[in-house]
C-alpha positions as CSV (number, residue, x, y, z in Angstrom):
1,M,101.6,82.0,83.2
2,K,102.7,83.1,86.7
3,K,103.3,86.9,87.0
4,V,106.7,87.6,88.6
5,S,107.1,90.6,90.8
6,P,109.8,93.1,89.7
7,Y,111.1,92.9,93.3
8,E,111.7,89.1,93.2
9,G,115.3,87.9,92.8
10,R,116.8,91.0,94.5
11,Q,117.2,89.3,97.9
12,K,120.7,88.0,97.0
13,R,122.0,91.6,97.0
14,I,120.2,92.8,100.2
15,R,123.4,93.0,102.2
16,T,125.0,95.4,99.7
17,L,121.8,97.6,99.3
18,K,122.9,101.2,99.6
19,M,120.7,103.4,101.7
20,S,121.0,106.9,103.0
21,A,123.6,107.5,105.8
22,I,122.3,107.4,109.3
23,E,123.8,110.3,111.2
24,V,124.8,110.1,114.9
25,W,125.6,112.6,117.6
26,E,128.1,112.4,120.4
27,N,126.8,110.8,123.6
28,Q,127.8,112.9,126.6
29,Y,127.2,110.0,129.0
30,P,129.3,107.2,127.4
31,D,130.2,106.0,130.9
32,R,126.6,105.4,131.9
33,D,124.6,102.2,131.0
34,Y,121.2,103.4,129.8
35,T,118.7,102.3,127.2
36,V,117.1,104.2,124.3
37,D,113.8,102.8,123.0
38,L,112.4,103.9,119.6
39,T,109.1,102.9,118.1
40,I,108.5,103.5,114.4
41,G,104.7,103.0,114.0
42,E,104.3,103.7,110.3
43,F,107.0,101.6,108.6
44,T,106.3,100.3,105.0
45,C,108.3,98.3,102.6
46,I,107.4,96.1,99.6
47,C,106.6,92.4,99.5
48,P,109.1,90.9,97.1
49,K,106.7,88.2,96.0
50,T,103.6,90.3,95.3
51,G,104.9,93.8,94.9
52,L,102.3,95.0,97.4
53,P,103.1,97.1,100.4
54,D,103.9,95.6,103.8
55,F,103.2,97.6,106.9
56,A,105.0,97.2,110.3
57,V,105.8,98.6,113.7
58,I,109.6,98.6,114.1
59,K,110.9,98.7,117.7
60,V,114.5,99.5,118.4
61,S,116.2,99.4,121.8
62,Y,119.8,100.1,122.3
63,K,122.5,101.0,124.9
64,P,124.6,103.7,123.4
65,A,128.3,103.8,123.7
66,R,129.9,106.9,122.2
67,A,127.2,107.8,119.7
68,C,123.4,108.0,119.6
69,L,121.2,107.7,116.5
70,E,120.0,111.0,115.1
71,L,116.3,110.7,114.6
72,K,115.7,112.9,111.5
73,S,118.3,111.0,109.4
74,L,116.9,107.8,110.8
75,K,113.4,108.7,109.6
76,L,114.7,109.6,106.1
77,Y,116.6,106.3,106.0
78,L,113.5,104.3,107.0
79,V,111.3,106.1,104.4
80,E,113.5,104.7,101.6
81,Y,112.2,101.2,102.4
82,R,108.9,102.2,100.8
83,N,110.4,101.3,97.5
84,V,112.4,98.3,98.6
85,G,111.2,94.7,98.0
86,I,112.5,92.8,101.0
87,F,111.6,89.8,103.1
88,H,110.8,90.5,106.7
89,E,113.7,88.5,107.9
90,H,116.1,90.3,105.6
91,L,114.6,93.7,106.7
92,V,115.4,93.2,110.4
93,N,119.0,92.0,109.6
94,K,119.6,94.9,107.2
95,L,118.4,97.4,109.8
96,M,120.7,95.8,112.4
97,D,123.7,96.0,110.1
98,D,123.1,99.6,109.3
99,F,122.2,100.8,112.8
100,V,125.2,99.0,114.4
101,K,127.5,100.4,111.7
102,A,126.2,103.9,112.4
103,C,126.3,104.1,116.2
104,K,128.4,101.1,117.4
105,P,126.2,100.5,120.5
106,R,127.0,98.3,123.5
107,W,123.8,96.4,122.8
108,M,120.8,96.6,120.4
109,R,117.6,94.8,119.8
110,I,115.4,95.3,116.7
111,E,111.9,93.9,116.4
112,A,109.6,94.2,113.3
113,V,106.0,93.4,114.0
114,M,104.5,93.0,110.5
115,N,100.8,93.5,109.9
116,P,99.1,90.2,109.0
117,R,99.1,89.2,105.4
118,G,97.0,86.2,104.3
119,G,96.1,85.5,107.9
120,I,99.7,85.1,109.0
121,A,101.3,87.6,111.4
122,T,105.1,87.8,111.4
123,T,107.4,89.2,114.1
124,V,111.2,89.1,113.5
125,T,113.8,90.0,116.2
126,A,117.5,90.4,116.1
127,E,120.0,91.2,118.8
128,Y,123.5,92.7,118.9
129,P,125.9,91.4,120.0
130,Q,124.5,88.1,118.7
131,K,123.9,85.6,121.4
132,E,125.9,82.4,121.3
133,S,124.2,79.5,119.5
134,L,123.4,76.5,121.6
């Protein structure tokens, strides 16, 4: 009999998953177009199929408007994923939803470079605002 991961089947509720609040601080240069680049080199979450840890480098680039992401709260938010079973594609989209909600940037790009598992490396990227579909 196939063993089922306790994380399997939770992907349908990923959009409503409650995580810690990401704090922001007031940008004193909202009139200036500039980019903030963040690299999170030790990100972990759980594979929803196997229950084993997934490791990744998360890269965030954004152009702030009125608020910037506060890094300590961002770190605490990201650490919570250590106990979350989530597909790579859902991860990037959940991060985008939460980051955009927190700081309402002019533009944002999130890339998750997942460590290879089973010989397959995965990179997932999302952008805000979303580009028009062709």
